HTML snippet that shows the backbone in 3Dmol.js (N, CA, C, O; Angstrom):
<script src="https://3Dmol.org/build/3Dmol-min.js"></script>
<div id="view" style="width:600px;height:400px;position:relative"></div>
<script>
const pdb = `
ATOM      1  N   MET A   1     119.372 143.994  64.076  1.00  0.00           N
ATOM      2  CA  MET A   1     118.738 142.871  64.739  1.00  0.00           C
ATOM      3  C   MET A   1     117.275 143.162  65.088  1.00  0.00           C
ATOM      4  O   MET A   1     116.432 142.267  65.042  1.00  0.00           O
ATOM      5  N   SER A   2     116.982 144.414  65.436  1.00  0.00           N
ATOM      6  CA  SER A   2     115.608 144.749  65.811  1.00  0.00           C
ATOM      7  C   SER A   2     114.633 144.500  64.668  1.00  0.00           C
ATOM      8  O   SER A   2     113.543 143.967  64.873  1.00  0.00           O
ATOM      9  N   TRP A   3     115.037 144.893  63.455  1.00  0.00           N
ATOM     10  CA  TRP A   3     114.166 144.685  62.302  1.00  0.00           C
ATOM     11  C   TRP A   3     113.937 143.194  62.076  1.00  0.00           C
ATOM     12  O   TRP A   3     112.805 142.766  61.851  1.00  0.00           O
ATOM     13  N   MET A   4     115.010 142.401  62.135  1.00  0.00           N
ATOM     14  CA  MET A   4     114.879 140.961  61.915  1.00  0.00           C
ATOM     15  C   MET A   4     114.024 140.330  63.009  1.00  0.00           C
ATOM     16  O   MET A   4     113.224 139.437  62.728  1.00  0.00           O
ATOM     17  N   SER A   5     114.181 140.777  64.237  1.00  0.00           N
ATOM     18  CA  SER A   5     113.341 140.265  65.330  1.00  0.00           C
ATOM     19  C   SER A   5     111.874 140.564  65.068  1.00  0.00           C
ATOM     20  O   SER A   5     111.021 139.700  65.268  1.00  0.00           O
ATOM     21  N   PHE A   6     111.571 141.785  64.619  1.00  0.00           N
ATOM     22  CA  PHE A   6     110.196 142.166  64.327  1.00  0.00           C
ATOM     23  C   PHE A   6     109.617 141.326  63.194  1.00  0.00           C
ATOM     24  O   PHE A   6     108.496 140.829  63.301  1.00  0.00           O
ATOM     25  N   VAL A   7     110.365 141.167  62.122  1.00  0.00           N
ATOM     26  CA  VAL A   7     109.883 140.383  60.980  1.00  0.00           C
ATOM     27  C   VAL A   7     109.646 138.931  61.386  1.00  0.00           C
ATOM     28  O   VAL A   7     108.632 138.338  61.019  1.00  0.00           O
ATOM     29  N   THR A   8     110.586 138.360  62.146  1.00  0.00           N
ATOM     30  CA  THR A   8     110.447 136.979  62.609  1.00  0.00           C
ATOM     31  C   THR A   8     109.220 136.822  63.493  1.00  0.00           C
ATOM     32  O   THR A   8     108.438 135.887  63.321  1.00  0.00           O
ATOM     33  N   TRP A   9     109.053 137.743  64.446  1.00  0.00           N
ATOM     34  CA  TRP A   9     107.903 137.706  65.352  1.00  0.00           C
ATOM     35  C   TRP A   9     106.601 137.839  64.570  1.00  0.00           C
ATOM     36  O   TRP A   9     105.638 137.118  64.832  1.00  0.00           O
ATOM     37  N   SER A  10     106.571 138.767  63.604  1.00  0.00           N
ATOM     38  CA  SER A  10     105.363 138.983  62.800  1.00  0.00           C
ATOM     39  C   SER A  10     104.984 137.733  62.012  1.00  0.00           C
ATOM     40  O   SER A  10     103.807 137.382  61.934  1.00  0.00           O
ATOM     41  N   ALA A  11     105.963 137.068  61.435  1.00  0.00           N
ATOM     42  CA  ALA A  11     105.685 135.841  60.674  1.00  0.00           C
ATOM     43  C   ALA A  11     105.146 134.752  61.598  1.00  0.00           C
ATOM     44  O   ALA A  11     104.160 134.091  61.272  1.00  0.00           O
ATOM     45  N   GLU A  12     105.788 134.564  62.748  1.00  0.00           N
ATOM     46  CA  GLU A  12     105.332 133.532  63.688  1.00  0.00           C
ATOM     47  C   GLU A  12     103.925 133.824  64.193  1.00  0.00           C
ATOM     48  O   GLU A  12     103.111 132.909  64.323  1.00  0.00           O
ATOM     49  N   LYS A  13     103.630 135.091  64.479  1.00  0.00           N
ATOM     50  CA  LYS A  13     102.308 135.486  64.971  1.00  0.00           C
ATOM     51  C   LYS A  13     101.209 135.099  63.984  1.00  0.00           C
ATOM     52  O   LYS A  13     100.098 134.751  64.384  1.00  0.00           O
ATOM     53  N   ARG A  14     101.527 135.161  62.705  1.00  0.00           N
ATOM     54  CA  ARG A  14     100.543 134.850  61.668  1.00  0.00           C
ATOM     55  C   ARG A  14     100.575 133.388  61.217  1.00  0.00           C
ATOM     56  O   ARG A  14      99.808 132.981  60.344  1.00  0.00           O
ATOM     57  N   GLY A  15     101.463 132.616  61.818  1.00  0.00           N
ATOM     58  CA  GLY A  15     101.555 131.208  61.455  1.00  0.00           C
ATOM     59  C   GLY A  15     102.272 130.979  60.138  1.00  0.00           C
ATOM     60  O   GLY A  15     102.147 129.908  59.543  1.00  0.00           O
ATOM     61  N   TRP A  16     103.024 131.973  59.672  1.00  0.00           N
ATOM     62  CA  TRP A  16     103.739 131.856  58.405  1.00  0.00           C
ATOM     63  C   TRP A  16     105.086 131.190  58.617  1.00  0.00           C
ATOM     64  O   TRP A  16     105.720 131.355  59.659  1.00  0.00           O
ATOM     65  N   SER A  17     105.505 130.448  57.631  1.00  0.00           N
ATOM     66  CA  SER A  17     106.880 129.965  57.661  1.00  0.00           C
ATOM     67  C   SER A  17     107.769 131.114  57.204  1.00  0.00           C
ATOM     68  O   SER A  17     107.290 132.085  56.619  1.00  0.00           O
ATOM     69  N   ARG A  18     109.039 131.000  57.469  1.00  0.00           N
ATOM     70  CA  ARG A  18     109.938 132.074  57.093  1.00  0.00           C
ATOM     71  C   ARG A  18     111.213 131.502  56.519  1.00  0.00           C
ATOM     72  O   ARG A  18     111.540 130.336  56.744  1.00  0.00           O
ATOM     73  N   GLY A  19     111.908 132.295  55.804  1.00  0.00           N
ATOM     74  CA  GLY A  19     113.175 131.876  55.233  1.00  0.00           C
ATOM     75  C   GLY A  19     114.147 133.036  55.217  1.00  0.00           C
ATOM     76  O   GLY A  19     113.741 134.198  55.237  1.00  0.00           O
ATOM     77  N   TYR A  20     115.402 132.728  55.181  1.00  0.00           N
ATOM     78  CA  TYR A  20     116.444 133.749  55.115  1.00  0.00           C
ATOM     79  C   TYR A  20     117.437 133.287  54.081  1.00  0.00           C
ATOM     80  O   TYR A  20     118.117 132.282  54.290  1.00  0.00           O
ATOM     81  N   TRP A  21     117.542 133.984  52.977  1.00  0.00           N
ATOM     82  CA  TRP A  21     118.336 133.480  51.867  1.00  0.00           C
ATOM     83  C   TRP A  21     119.661 134.208  51.679  1.00  0.00           C
ATOM     84  O   TRP A  21     120.383 133.914  50.727  1.00  0.00           O
ATOM     85  N   ARG A  22     119.995 135.128  52.537  1.00  0.00           N
ATOM     86  CA  ARG A  22     121.271 135.826  52.410  1.00  0.00           C
ATOM     87  C   ARG A  22     122.267 135.176  53.357  1.00  0.00           C
ATOM     88  O   ARG A  22     122.416 135.611  54.499  1.00  0.00           O
ATOM     89  N   PHE A  23     122.941 134.147  52.894  1.00  0.00           N
ATOM     90  CA  PHE A  23     123.858 133.365  53.734  1.00  0.00           C
ATOM     91  C   PHE A  23     125.210 134.048  53.879  1.00  0.00           C
ATOM     92  O   PHE A  23     125.852 133.934  54.923  1.00  0.00           O
ATOM     93  N   ASP A  24     125.647 134.753  52.846  1.00  0.00           N
ATOM     94  CA  ASP A  24     126.949 135.414  52.886  1.00  0.00           C
ATOM     95  C   ASP A  24     126.843 136.745  52.156  1.00  0.00           C
ATOM     96  O   ASP A  24     126.139 136.833  51.150  1.00  0.00           O
ATOM     97  N   GLY A  25     127.503 137.752  52.620  1.00  0.00           N
ATOM     98  CA  GLY A  25     127.485 139.064  51.984  1.00  0.00           C
ATOM     99  C   GLY A  25     127.111 140.136  52.979  1.00  0.00           C
ATOM    100  O   GLY A  25     127.610 140.146  54.105  1.00  0.00           O
ATOM    101  N   ASP A  26     126.225 141.052  52.570  1.00  0.00           N
ATOM    102  CA  ASP A  26     125.861 142.194  53.407  1.00  0.00           C
ATOM    103  C   ASP A  26     125.144 141.818  54.699  1.00  0.00           C
ATOM    104  O   ASP A  26     125.355 142.462  55.727  1.00  0.00           O
ATOM    105  N   PHE A  27     124.324 140.815  54.667  1.00  0.00           N
ATOM    106  CA  PHE A  27     123.544 140.407  55.839  1.00  0.00           C
ATOM    107  C   PHE A  27     123.891 138.964  56.192  1.00  0.00           C
ATOM    108  O   PHE A  27     123.025 138.089  56.199  1.00  0.00           O
ATOM    109  N   VAL A  28     125.143 138.733  56.480  1.00  0.00           N
ATOM    110  CA  VAL A  28     125.603 137.364  56.677  1.00  0.00           C
ATOM    111  C   VAL A  28     125.040 136.750  57.948  1.00  0.00           C
ATOM    112  O   VAL A  28     124.905 137.417  58.973  1.00  0.00           O
ATOM    113  N   VAL A  29     124.724 135.499  57.862  1.00  0.00           N
ATOM    114  CA  VAL A  29     124.356 134.698  59.018  1.00  0.00           C
ATOM    115  C   VAL A  29     125.560 133.845  59.411  1.00  0.00           C
ATOM    116  O   VAL A  29     125.716 133.455  60.568  1.00  0.00           O
ATOM    117  N   TYR A  30     126.392 133.569  58.433  1.00  0.00           N
ATOM    118  CA  TYR A  30     127.590 132.754  58.647  1.00  0.00           C
ATOM    119  C   TYR A  30     128.771 133.464  58.004  1.00  0.00           C
ATOM    120  O   TYR A  30     128.741 133.764  56.811  1.00  0.00           O
ATOM    121  N   ASP A  31     129.805 133.735  58.781  1.00  0.00           N
ATOM    122  CA  ASP A  31     131.003 134.419  58.293  1.00  0.00           C
ATOM    123  C   ASP A  31     131.918 133.394  57.641  1.00  0.00           C
ATOM    124  O   ASP A  31     132.523 132.563  58.319  1.00  0.00           O
ATOM    125  N   MET A  32     132.012 133.462  56.317  1.00  0.00           N
ATOM    126  CA  MET A  32     132.783 132.474  55.560  1.00  0.00           C
ATOM    127  C   MET A  32     134.281 132.580  55.821  1.00  0.00           C
ATOM    128  O   MET A  32     134.991 131.581  55.700  1.00  0.00           O
ATOM    129  N   GLU A  33     134.781 133.759  56.175  1.00  0.00           N
ATOM    130  CA  GLU A  33     136.209 133.913  56.451  1.00  0.00           C
ATOM    131  C   GLU A  33     136.604 133.293  57.783  1.00  0.00           C
ATOM    132  O   GLU A  33     137.610 132.588  57.867  1.00  0.00           O
ATOM    133  N   SER A  34     135.822 133.551  58.817  1.00  0.00           N
ATOM    134  CA  SER A  34     136.161 133.018  60.144  1.00  0.00           C
ATOM    135  C   SER A  34     135.535 131.654  60.402  1.00  0.00           C
ATOM    136  O   SER A  34     135.860 130.986  61.385  1.00  0.00           O
ATOM    137  N   LEU A  35     134.624 131.242  59.503  1.00  0.00           N
ATOM    138  CA  LEU A  35     133.899 129.966  59.649  1.00  0.00           C
ATOM    139  C   LEU A  35     133.109 129.919  60.956  1.00  0.00           C
ATOM    140  O   LEU A  35     133.080 128.906  61.655  1.00  0.00           O
ATOM    141  N   ASN A  36     132.467 131.053  61.264  1.00  0.00           N
ATOM    142  CA  ASN A  36     131.649 131.150  62.479  1.00  0.00           C
ATOM    143  C   ASN A  36     130.293 131.764  62.166  1.00  0.00           C
ATOM    144  O   ASN A  36     130.163 132.584  61.257  1.00  0.00           O
ATOM    145  N   TRP A  37     129.276 131.353  62.937  1.00  0.00           N
ATOM    146  CA  TRP A  37     127.957 131.952  62.839  1.00  0.00           C
ATOM    147  C   TRP A  37     127.996 133.353  63.419  1.00  0.00           C
ATOM    148  O   TRP A  37     128.742 133.611  64.363  1.00  0.00           O
ATOM    149  N   VAL A  38     127.212 134.251  62.875  1.00  0.00           N
ATOM    150  CA  VAL A  38     126.968 135.558  63.480  1.00  0.00           C
ATOM    151  C   VAL A  38     125.834 135.297  64.469  1.00  0.00           C
ATOM    152  O   VAL A  38     124.654 135.346  64.122  1.00  0.00           O
ATOM    153  N   GLU A  39     126.228 135.020  65.701  1.00  0.00           N
ATOM    154  CA  GLU A  39     125.306 134.467  66.692  1.00  0.00           C
ATOM    155  C   GLU A  39     124.066 135.312  66.968  1.00  0.00           C
ATOM    156  O   GLU A  39     122.980 134.740  67.065  1.00  0.00           O
ATOM    157  N   PRO A  40     124.156 136.640  67.101  1.00  0.00           N
ATOM    158  CA  PRO A  40     122.925 137.400  67.357  1.00  0.00           C
ATOM    159  C   PRO A  40     121.878 137.228  66.259  1.00  0.00           C
ATOM    160  O   PRO A  40     120.691 137.079  66.551  1.00  0.00           O
ATOM    161  N   LEU A  41     122.309 137.248  65.008  1.00  0.00           N
ATOM    162  CA  LEU A  41     121.361 137.070  63.901  1.00  0.00           C
ATOM    163  C   LEU A  41     120.879 135.629  63.835  1.00  0.00           C
ATOM    164  O   LEU A  41     119.690 135.383  63.631  1.00  0.00           O
ATOM    165  N   ARG A  42     121.781 134.680  64.003  1.00  0.00           N
ATOM    166  CA  ARG A  42     121.382 133.268  64.027  1.00  0.00           C
ATOM    167  C   ARG A  42     120.340 133.018  65.114  1.00  0.00           C
ATOM    168  O   ARG A  42     119.376 132.283  64.900  1.00  0.00           O
ATOM    169  N   ASP A  43     120.539 133.632  66.279  1.00  0.00           N
ATOM    170  CA  ASP A  43     119.622 133.405  67.398  1.00  0.00           C
ATOM    171  C   ASP A  43     118.253 134.029  67.174  1.00  0.00           C
ATOM    172  O   ASP A  43     117.260 133.551  67.722  1.00  0.00           O
ATOM    173  N   VAL A  44     118.187 135.107  66.362  1.00  0.00           N
ATOM    174  CA  VAL A  44     116.891 135.682  65.999  1.00  0.00           C
ATOM    175  C   VAL A  44     116.160 134.743  65.056  1.00  0.00           C
ATOM    176  O   VAL A  44     114.956 134.523  65.193  1.00  0.00           O
ATOM    177  N   LEU A  45     116.895 134.188  64.096  1.00  0.00           N
ATOM    178  CA  LEU A  45     116.281 133.329  63.083  1.00  0.00           C
ATOM    179  C   LEU A  45     115.952 131.936  63.612  1.00  0.00           C
ATOM    180  O   LEU A  45     114.924 131.357  63.263  1.00  0.00           O
ATOM    181  N   ILE A  46     116.822 131.415  64.444  1.00  0.00           N
ATOM    182  CA  ILE A  46     116.636 130.072  65.009  1.00  0.00           C
ATOM    183  C   ILE A  46     116.867 130.179  66.500  1.00  0.00           C
ATOM    184  O   ILE A  46     118.010 130.218  66.955  1.00  0.00           O
ATOM    185  N   ARG A  47     115.801 130.227  67.253  1.00  0.00           N
ATOM    186  CA  ARG A  47     115.936 130.370  68.699  1.00  0.00           C
ATOM    187  C   ARG A  47     116.778 129.246  69.258  1.00  0.00           C
ATOM    188  O   ARG A  47     116.660 128.104  68.814  1.00  0.00           O
ATOM    189  N   PRO A  48     117.639 129.554  70.238  1.00  0.00           N
ATOM    190  CA  PRO A  48     118.536 128.534  70.806  1.00  0.00           C
ATOM    191  C   PRO A  48     117.810 127.242  71.211  1.00  0.00           C
ATOM    192  O   PRO A  48     118.366 126.158  71.037  1.00  0.00           O
ATOM    193  N   SER A  49     116.601 127.328  71.740  1.00  0.00           N
ATOM    194  CA  SER A  49     115.877 126.129  72.162  1.00  0.00           C
ATOM    195  C   SER A  49     115.449 125.267  70.987  1.00  0.00           C
ATOM    196  O   SER A  49     115.122 124.098  71.187  1.00  0.00           O
ATOM    197  N   ASN A  50     115.438 125.802  69.759  1.00  0.00           N
ATOM    198  CA  ASN A  50     115.025 125.052  68.569  1.00  0.00           C
ATOM    199  C   ASN A  50     116.192 124.545  67.742  1.00  0.00           C
ATOM    200  O   ASN A  50     115.980 123.900  66.715  1.00  0.00           O
ATOM    201  N   ARG A  51     117.423 124.821  68.165  1.00  0.00           N
ATOM    202  CA  ARG A  51     118.583 124.450  67.370  1.00  0.00           C
ATOM    203  C   ARG A  51     119.104 123.059  67.661  1.00  0.00           C
ATOM    204  O   ARG A  51     119.915 122.536  66.896  1.00  0.00           O
ATOM    205  N   GLY A  52     118.670 122.458  68.723  1.00  0.00           N
ATOM    206  CA  GLY A  52     119.238 121.163  69.089  1.00  0.00           C
ATOM    207  C   GLY A  52     120.605 121.354  69.697  1.00  0.00           C
ATOM    208  O   GLY A  52     120.816 122.308  70.445  1.00  0.00           O
ATOM    209  N   SER A  53     121.530 120.485  69.401  1.00  0.00           N
ATOM    210  CA  SER A  53     122.845 120.545  70.021  1.00  0.00           C
ATOM    211  C   SER A  53     123.915 121.065  69.070  1.00  0.00           C
ATOM    212  O   SER A  53     125.094 120.774  69.270  1.00  0.00           O
ATOM    213  N   SER A  54     123.536 121.837  68.027  1.00  0.00           N
ATOM    214  CA  SER A  54     124.532 122.334  67.074  1.00  0.00           C
ATOM    215  C   SER A  54     125.289 123.527  67.564  1.00  0.00           C
ATOM    216  O   SER A  54     126.155 124.042  66.858  1.00  0.00           O
TER     217      SER A  54
END
`;
const viewer = $3Dmol.createViewer("view");
viewer.addModel(pdb, "pdb");
viewer.setStyle({}, {cartoon: {color: "spectrum"}});
viewer.zoomTo();
viewer.render();
</script>
């Protein structure tokens, strides 16, 4: 999580958009077996205040 937080912060600091393309596998954001988000990683990528009511 620390690395992802740093990369996210660095991109935002420079005004860059960011993307995360590993949806399932080694660096999952969403667990396809349990049908649940991996919340710590999701929260790094999409801050809770920016997610709306999802």
